[in-house]
VMD Tcl script that builds the backbone (N, CA, C; Angstrom):
set m [mol new atoms 222]
animate dup $m
set s [atomselect $m all]
$s set {name element resname resid chain x y z} {
  {N N MET 1 A 158.536 -11.608 89.045}
  {CA C MET 1 A 158.855 -10.503 88.171}
  {C C MET 1 A 159.639 -9.435 88.901}
  {N N ASP 2 A 159.567 -9.427 90.213}
  {CA C ASP 2 A 160.298 -8.467 91.018}
  {C C ASP 2 A 159.936 -7.025 90.659}
  {N N MET 3 A 158.621 -6.774 90.523}
  {CA C MET 3 A 158.142 -5.421 90.245}
  {C C MET 3 A 156.750 -5.252 90.831}
  {N N VAL 4 A 156.358 -4.029 91.015}
  {CA C VAL 4 A 155.032 -3.719 91.527}
  {C C VAL 4 A 154.143 -3.354 90.351}
  {N N LEU 5 A 153.001 -4.033 90.245}
  {CA C LEU 5 A 152.019 -3.705 89.219}
  {C C LEU 5 A 150.874 -2.958 89.883}
  {N N LEU 6 A 150.502 -1.849 89.332}
  {CA C LEU 6 A 149.401 -1.054 89.866}
  {C C LEU 6 A 148.220 -1.159 88.902}
  {N N PRO 7 A 147.337 -2.133 89.125}
  {CA C PRO 7 A 146.230 -2.333 88.196}
  {C C PRO 7 A 145.127 -1.306 88.387}
  {N N SER 8 A 144.401 -1.092 87.320}
  {CA C SER 8 A 143.198 -0.267 87.435}
  {C C SER 8 A 142.093 -1.139 88.032}
  {N N ILE 9 A 140.965 -0.554 88.310}
  {CA C ILE 9 A 139.848 -1.309 88.865}
  {C C ILE 9 A 139.420 -2.354 87.838}
  {N N PRO 10 A 139.427 -3.641 88.225}
  {CA C PRO 10 A 139.099 -4.680 87.254}
  {C C PRO 10 A 137.612 -4.711 86.939}
  {N N THR 11 A 137.307 -5.245 85.778}
  {CA C THR 11 A 135.923 -5.485 85.398}
  {C C THR 11 A 135.778 -6.949 85.055}
  {N N PHE 12 A 134.588 -7.448 85.169}
  {CA C PHE 12 A 134.299 -8.824 84.793}
  {C C PHE 12 A 133.319 -8.788 83.641}
  {N N GLU 13 A 133.697 -9.440 82.562}
  {CA C GLU 13 A 132.835 -9.513 81.394}
  {C C GLU 13 A 132.689 -10.971 81.009}
  {N N ARG 14 A 131.546 -11.308 80.464}
  {CA C ARG 14 A 131.311 -12.674 80.034}
  {C C ARG 14 A 130.726 -12.640 78.631}
  {N N GLY 15 A 131.236 -13.501 77.761}
  {CA C GLY 15 A 130.705 -13.562 76.415}
  {C C GLY 15 A 131.741 -14.068 75.436}
  {N N ASP 16 A 131.466 -13.867 74.165}
  {CA C ASP 16 A 132.354 -14.279 73.099}
  {C C ASP 16 A 133.633 -13.444 73.145}
  {N N ALA 17 A 134.789 -14.119 73.077}
  {CA C ALA 17 A 136.076 -13.431 73.213}
  {C C ALA 17 A 136.260 -12.352 72.153}
  {N N GLY 18 A 135.934 -12.658 70.906}
  {CA C GLY 18 A 136.097 -11.675 69.842}
  {C C GLY 18 A 135.265 -10.432 70.072}
  {N N GLU 19 A 134.040 -10.630 70.495}
  {CA C GLU 19 A 133.140 -9.504 70.776}
  {C C GLU 19 A 133.648 -8.674 71.950}
  {N N LEU 20 A 134.092 -9.354 73.016}
  {CA C LEU 20 A 134.575 -8.637 74.195}
  {C C LEU 20 A 135.830 -7.841 73.890}
  {N N LEU 21 A 136.764 -8.461 73.157}
  {CA C LEU 21 A 138.017 -7.768 72.853}
  {C C LEU 21 A 137.802 -6.606 71.903}
  {N N SER 22 A 136.910 -6.748 70.950}
  {CA C SER 22 A 136.671 -5.628 70.030}
  {C C SER 22 A 136.007 -4.470 70.767}
  {N N ALA 23 A 135.088 -4.766 71.669}
  {CA C ALA 23 A 134.444 -3.705 72.450}
  {C C ALA 23 A 135.446 -3.042 73.381}
  {N N GLU 24 A 136.307 -3.836 74.011}
  {CA C GLU 24 A 137.299 -3.287 74.937}
  {C C GLU 24 A 138.336 -2.466 74.189}
  {N N SER 25 A 138.749 -2.908 73.018}
  {CA C SER 25 A 139.774 -2.162 72.276}
  {C C SER 25 A 139.240 -0.798 71.850}
  {N N LEU 26 A 137.953 -0.727 71.557}
  {CA C LEU 26 A 137.370 0.573 71.217}
  {C C LEU 26 A 137.397 1.499 72.423}
  {N N GLU 27 A 137.154 0.927 73.599}
  {CA C GLU 27 A 137.128 1.716 74.826}
  {C C GLU 27 A 138.527 2.149 75.245}
  {N N VAL 28 A 139.532 1.297 75.026}
  {CA C VAL 28 A 140.895 1.576 75.481}
  {C C VAL 28 A 141.591 2.579 74.591}
  {N N GLY 29 A 141.388 2.488 73.291}
  {CA C GLY 29 A 142.075 3.475 72.475}
  {C C GLY 29 A 142.250 3.120 71.021}
  {N N GLY 30 A 142.251 1.879 70.673}
  {CA C GLY 30 A 142.391 1.553 69.268}
  {C C GLY 30 A 142.953 0.176 69.037}
  {N N ALA 31 A 142.883 -0.255 67.797}
  {CA C ALA 31 A 143.301 -1.609 67.448}
  {C C ALA 31 A 144.810 -1.791 67.522}
  {N N SER 32 A 145.582 -0.708 67.523}
  {CA C SER 32 A 147.033 -0.850 67.549}
  {C C SER 32 A 147.603 -0.917 68.963}
  {N N ASP 33 A 146.778 -0.761 69.989}
  {CA C ASP 33 A 147.249 -0.862 71.366}
  {C C ASP 33 A 147.598 -2.312 71.693}
  {N N PRO 34 A 148.657 -2.541 72.500}
  {CA C PRO 34 A 149.037 -3.914 72.844}
  {C C PRO 34 A 148.033 -4.556 73.795}
  {N N VAL 35 A 147.877 -5.859 73.661}
  {CA C VAL 35 A 147.010 -6.641 74.541}
  {C C VAL 35 A 147.812 -7.837 75.008}
  {N N LEU 36 A 147.817 -8.084 76.297}
  {CA C LEU 36 A 148.488 -9.237 76.875}
  {C C LEU 36 A 147.400 -10.132 77.444}
  {N N CYS 37 A 147.306 -11.358 76.933}
  {CA C CYS 37 A 146.272 -12.298 77.361}
  {C C CYS 37 A 146.949 -13.503 78.000}
  {N N ILE 38 A 146.603 -13.785 79.248}
  {CA C ILE 38 A 147.217 -14.875 79.998}
  {C C ILE 38 A 146.130 -15.852 80.415}
  {N N ARG 39 A 146.249 -17.093 79.950}
  {CA C ARG 39 A 145.292 -18.135 80.327}
  {C C ARG 39 A 145.707 -18.693 81.677}
  {N N THR 40 A 144.741 -18.917 82.547}
  {CA C THR 40 A 145.048 -19.444 83.869}
  {C C THR 40 A 143.970 -20.422 84.303}
  {N N GLU 41 A 144.300 -21.245 85.270}
  {CA C GLU 41 A 143.323 -22.162 85.847}
  {C C GLU 41 A 143.570 -22.242 87.344}
  {N N PHE 42 A 142.525 -22.055 88.105}
  {CA C PHE 42 A 142.602 -22.170 89.561}
  {C C PHE 42 A 142.098 -23.547 89.951}
  {N N ARG 43 A 142.847 -24.226 90.790}
  {CA C ARG 43 A 142.461 -25.544 91.296}
  {C C ARG 43 A 142.111 -25.410 92.771}
  {N N PHE 44 A 141.086 -26.153 93.183}
  {CA C PHE 44 A 140.628 -26.097 94.561}
  {C C PHE 44 A 140.690 -27.492 95.174}
  {N N ARG 45 A 141.061 -27.557 96.430}
  {CA C ARG 45 A 141.065 -28.840 97.126}
  {C C ARG 45 A 139.645 -29.381 97.177}
  {N N ASN 46 A 139.531 -30.692 97.110}
  {CA C ASN 46 A 138.253 -31.401 97.225}
  {C C ASN 46 A 137.296 -31.142 96.064}
  {N N PHE 47 A 137.771 -30.546 94.969}
  {CA C PHE 47 A 136.950 -30.356 93.781}
  {C C PHE 47 A 137.706 -30.906 92.578}
  {N N GLU 48 A 137.009 -31.649 91.733}
  {CA C GLU 48 A 137.670 -32.218 90.558}
  {C C GLU 48 A 137.930 -31.158 89.493}
  {N N GLU 49 A 136.985 -30.272 89.295}
  {CA C GLU 49 A 137.118 -29.274 88.241}
  {C C GLU 49 A 137.734 -27.986 88.771}
  {N N GLY 50 A 138.502 -27.341 87.911}
  {CA C GLY 50 A 139.087 -26.058 88.259}
  {C C GLY 50 A 138.278 -24.921 87.638}
  {N N LEU 51 A 138.703 -23.742 87.874}
  {CA C LEU 51 A 138.093 -22.551 87.309}
  {C C LEU 51 A 139.063 -21.976 86.291}
  {N N GLU 52 A 138.684 -22.027 85.020}
  {CA C GLU 52 A 139.541 -21.523 83.957}
  {C C GLU 52 A 139.158 -20.096 83.622}
  {N N GLY 53 A 140.147 -19.333 83.230}
  {CA C GLY 53 A 139.862 -17.959 82.848}
  {C C GLY 53 A 141.062 -17.325 82.181}
  {N N TYR 54 A 140.893 -16.093 81.803}
  {CA C TYR 54 A 141.944 -15.332 81.131}
  {C C TYR 54 A 142.096 -13.980 81.806}
  {N N TYR 55 A 143.337 -13.583 81.953}
  {CA C TYR 55 A 143.630 -12.212 82.325}
  {C C TYR 55 A 143.895 -11.486 81.018}
  {N N VAL 56 A 143.155 -10.441 80.769}
  {CA C VAL 56 A 143.382 -9.631 79.578}
  {C C VAL 56 A 143.855 -8.271 80.063}
  {N N ILE 57 A 145.080 -7.935 79.690}
  {CA C ILE 57 A 145.715 -6.718 80.182}
  {C C ILE 57 A 145.992 -5.803 78.992}
  {N N PHE 58 A 145.654 -4.550 79.133}
  {CA C PHE 58 A 145.888 -3.540 78.100}
  {C C PHE 58 A 146.949 -2.562 78.611}
  {N N PRO 59 A 148.223 -2.993 78.618}
  {CA C PRO 59 A 149.272 -2.132 79.176}
  {C C PRO 59 A 149.701 -1.051 78.186}
  {N N ASP 60 A 150.237 0.051 78.722}
  {CA C ASP 60 A 150.877 1.015 77.819}
  {C C ASP 60 A 152.192 0.399 77.366}
  {N N ILE 61 A 152.807 0.961 76.365}
  {CA C ILE 61 A 153.980 0.347 75.742}
  {C C ILE 61 A 155.169 0.248 76.698}
  {N N VAL 62 A 155.351 1.223 77.580}
  {CA C VAL 62 A 156.448 1.179 78.555}
  {C C VAL 62 A 156.232 0.032 79.537}
  {N N SER 63 A 155.005 -0.121 80.016}
  {CA C SER 63 A 154.694 -1.209 80.948}
  {C C SER 63 A 154.838 -2.565 80.279}
  {N N LEU 64 A 154.395 -2.678 79.023}
  {CA C LEU 64 A 154.527 -3.936 78.294}
  {C C LEU 64 A 155.996 -4.327 78.148}
  {N N ASP 65 A 156.848 -3.376 77.808}
  {CA C ASP 65 A 158.279 -3.653 77.698}
  {C C ASP 65 A 158.847 -4.144 79.029}
  {N N ALA 66 A 158.436 -3.525 80.131}
  {CA C ALA 66 A 158.918 -3.935 81.457}
  {C C ALA 66 A 158.442 -5.339 81.809}
  {N N ILE 67 A 157.183 -5.652 81.511}
  {CA C ILE 67 A 156.638 -6.989 81.801}
  {C C ILE 67 A 157.357 -8.046 80.981}
  {N N LEU 68 A 157.519 -7.806 79.676}
  {CA C LEU 68 A 158.200 -8.773 78.814}
  {C C LEU 68 A 159.669 -8.941 79.209}
  {N N SER 69 A 160.306 -7.876 79.637}
  {CA C SER 69 A 161.694 -7.974 80.108}
  {C C SER 69 A 161.774 -8.792 81.393}
  {N N ALA 70 A 160.803 -8.611 82.287}
  {CA C ALA 70 A 160.788 -9.369 83.541}
  {C C ALA 70 A 160.628 -10.857 83.281}
  {N N PHE 71 A 159.880 -11.217 82.246}
  {CA C PHE 71 A 159.712 -12.623 81.878}
  {C C PHE 71 A 160.828 -13.103 80.936}
  {N N ARG 72 A 161.795 -12.222 80.698}
  {CA C ARG 72 A 162.926 -12.492 79.801}
  {C C ARG 72 A 162.458 -12.855 78.396}
  {N N LEU 73 A 161.442 -12.142 77.933}
  {CA C LEU 73 A 160.937 -12.315 76.574}
  {C C LEU 73 A 161.390 -11.184 75.665}
  {N N ARG 74 A 162.187 -10.284 76.180}
  {CA C ARG 74 A 162.734 -9.173 75.394}
  {C C ARG 74 A 164.214 -9.121 75.565}
}
mol reanalyze $m
mol bondsrecalc $m
mol representation Tube
mol addrep $m
């Protein structure tokens, strides 16, 4: 992406995605705020199974535009 991302302190939550996202959206600011969800899987040597997870990012609109432009999606 050729940019520096300055993340806030991450949190780890476990549970139903709908429940987690609705609780997080209330905390962040509202249902109209953008959410970027990236599915990922980490693979480890000598292990058959990987670790699947999601990055859920609640960027402000300026940051979202920059991220989407870096991925050439805008």
